[in-house]
C-alpha distance (Angstrom), angle and dihedral (degrees) to the residues before:
residue distance angle dihedral
M1 . . .
S2 3.67 . .
Y3 3.80 130.0 .
R4 3.79 123.0 -120.7
V5 3.82 105.0 -123.0
H6 3.79 121.1 -165.9
Y7 3.82 119.3 -141.5
G8 3.69 116.9 -173.6
A9 3.82 124.6 9.5
D10 3.76 135.9 -106.9
E11 3.76 116.0 -115.6
G12 3.84 109.8 -67.3
E13 3.82 94.1 17.7
S14 3.72 125.2 122.3
M15 3.80 125.8 -131.2
T16 3.77 133.5 -145.3
E17 3.79 120.2 -123.7
G18 3.78 90.7 -98.2
G19 3.79 93.1 56.2
L20 3.92 95.8 -99.3
R21 3.68 126.5 132.9
P22 3.83 104.4 -120.0
H23 3.75 119.2 -119.7
T24 3.77 110.9 -118.1
G25 3.80 132.2 -170.6
G26 3.77 145.6 138.0
C27 3.75 147.1 172.4
Q28 3.77 129.1 -48.3
C29 3.77 95.7 -99.7
G30 3.78 98.3 43.0
A31 3.73 96.8 -120.9
V32 3.89 90.7 120.3
R33 3.76 122.6 40.8
F34 3.90 126.2 176.1
R35 3.69 140.9 -173.0
C36 3.81 132.2 -150.5
D37 3.79 117.3 -158.5
S38 3.84 97.0 -166.2
Q39 3.81 135.3 45.2
P40 3.92 113.1 -91.4
E41 3.84 111.2 -111.5
N42 3.84 128.3 -152.3
V43 3.83 90.7 18.7
H44 3.81 103.9 -168.6
V45 3.81 145.1 -175.7
C46 3.77 108.9 -130.2
H47 3.80 115.6 -159.9
C48 3.87 95.3 -179.7
R49 3.79 115.4 133.6
M50 3.87 91.3 -119.0
C51 3.84 91.7 55.9
Q52 3.84 90.4 46.6
K53 3.81 89.7 54.9
A54 3.70 93.2 43.1
V55 3.77 95.7 54.4
G56 3.90 96.8 30.9
G57 3.87 89.4 -125.4
P58 3.75 142.1 92.5
F59 3.88 92.6 -89.9
A60 3.73 143.3 -5.5
V61 3.88 126.3 -125.5
I62 3.81 107.1 -145.8
C63 3.76 123.6 -165.8
P64 3.77 113.0 -162.4
V65 3.82 117.6 -151.8
L66 3.80 130.0 167.8
K67 3.78 111.2 -88.3
S68 3.86 88.5 -131.4
D69 3.89 85.9 62.3
F70 3.79 95.4 47.0
Q71 3.83 124.0 81.0
V72 3.80 135.1 166.6
T73 3.84 105.7 -128.5
R74 3.79 98.9 -175.4
G75 3.75 133.0 25.5
K76 3.88 125.6 -15.6
L77 3.75 135.6 -76.2
S78 3.77 118.3 -120.0
W79 3.87 116.1 -145.2
F80 3.89 137.6 -137.9
K81 3.71 117.0 -167.4
S82 3.84 98.0 -140.1
S83 3.90 91.3 -179.6
E84 3.75 139.9 -7.1
L85 3.82 87.0 -87.6
A86 3.76 106.2 36.7
R87 3.78 140.6 46.2
R88 3.86 134.0 -167.7
G89 3.82 123.7 -137.5
F90 3.78 119.5 -146.2
C91 3.74 144.6 156.0
S92 3.84 112.9 -90.5
E93 3.84 90.1 -156.6
C94 3.80 101.1 54.1
G95 3.80 103.8 6.9
T96 3.84 96.9 -121.4
P97 3.89 110.3 163.7
M98 3.78 108.0 -133.5
I99 3.81 111.2 154.5
F100 3.79 143.5 44.2
D101 3.74 112.6 -169.1
Y102 3.85 140.1 178.7
P103 3.93 97.1 -162.9
E104 3.81 93.5 -145.2
F105 3.75 96.1 50.9
P106 3.88 123.2 93.2
D107 3.81 92.1 -129.3
I108 3.82 136.5 58.8
G109 3.72 127.0 -149.9
V110 3.84 114.5 -127.3
M111 3.77 117.6 -162.9
A112 3.87 109.9 -113.7
G113 3.85 94.2 -135.5
S114 3.87 91.5 57.3
F115 3.77 90.7 62.6
D116 3.84 116.4 95.7
N117 3.79 90.1 -129.7
P118 3.85 105.9 29.4
S119 3.81 90.9 171.4
E120 3.86 86.9 71.5
V121 3.81 91.7 64.8
P122 3.88 105.9 55.6
P123 3.80 118.3 178.2
V124 3.84 120.3 -111.4
V125 3.82 101.2 -171.1
Q126 3.78 143.9 15.5
Y127 3.86 128.9 -130.5
G128 3.83 133.9 -178.3
N129 3.72 92.9 42.7
E130 3.81 93.0 157.0
S131 3.89 86.0 74.3
R132 3.77 97.6 41.4
V133 3.81 109.7 134.0
S134 3.77 112.5 -107.4
W135 3.97 93.7 -119.7
Y136 3.85 95.6 51.9
G137 3.81 94.1 102.2
M138 3.79 94.7 55.0
L139 3.83 96.8 53.2
V140 3.80 93.9 97.7
S141 3.83 91.4 53.9
L142 3.87 94.0 56.2
P143 3.75 118.6 102.4
G144 3.79 115.5 -102.1
D145 3.69 117.4 138.0
A146 3.80 95.7 120.6
P147 3.86 120.6 92.4
T148 3.85 119.2 -118.6
Y149 3.76 112.1 -68.1
A150 3.82 93.3 5.7
V151 3.79 83.1 149.7
D152 3.86 107.7 41.8
P153 3.71 113.4 156.6
Q154 3.83 93.7 163.7
G155 3.81 93.9 51.5
Y156 3.82 96.3 -118.8
L157 3.79 97.0 148.5
P158 3.82 97.9 63.9
R159 3.79 89.6 42.8
I160 3.81 92.7 50.1
Q161 3.82 90.2 47.4
A162 3.82 92.9 49.4
S163 3.89 91.6 50.6
N164 3.75 100.5 33.8
R165 3.91 114.4 145.1
Q166 3.74 96.6 174.8
H167 3.79 115.4 123.3
P168 3.85 113.6 -114.3
D169 3.82 119.4 -108.1
H170 3.83 93.4 -102.5
D171 3.79 139.5 59.6
T172 3.81 118.4 -78.5
D173 3.74 131.2 -168.0
H174 3.84 93.0 -132.1
W175 3.82 133.4 15.0
P176 2.81 135.0 -140.7
R177 3.72 97.4 38.5
P178 3.77 115.0 -110.9
V179 3.81 113.5 -97.6
R180 3.73 112.2 -111.7
S181 3.75 120.1 -142.3
């Protein structure tokens, strides 16, 4: 599997010293934003029970990047020490899990879903398979061609869109947006 590398930048985008567009991301509410100035390596799916609990899902997708290439650009991460060796970084405002970290290691694991463009960080290997949920292999066979709320008899989609507090998938100067009167 190959990585999608970006050379050159769109208008208004910044570049790393090596000519790559940085990977940006953050939490759901926008209180914490980050930037990675290198392509994550050994991106992996982790099925271990600790990762399942940490992300509230059947697996985590962890994107290791050198700590020297990672910076928080807005807010501050909160930390939970999940073992004597590891800690998990999250937003204390909305609870979004964003980081897996062994403090003595040179890299930090960024959760794929916290990137603005998670499709740009595809996994290349799986770990923790002893805890993989039994139905994992059948996911690709499930129906799922319809967009979210394709069937919406209660009109949830327009109501969600009108009240959406989720931060957009790009950097903003200010968040949350100022309230208009």
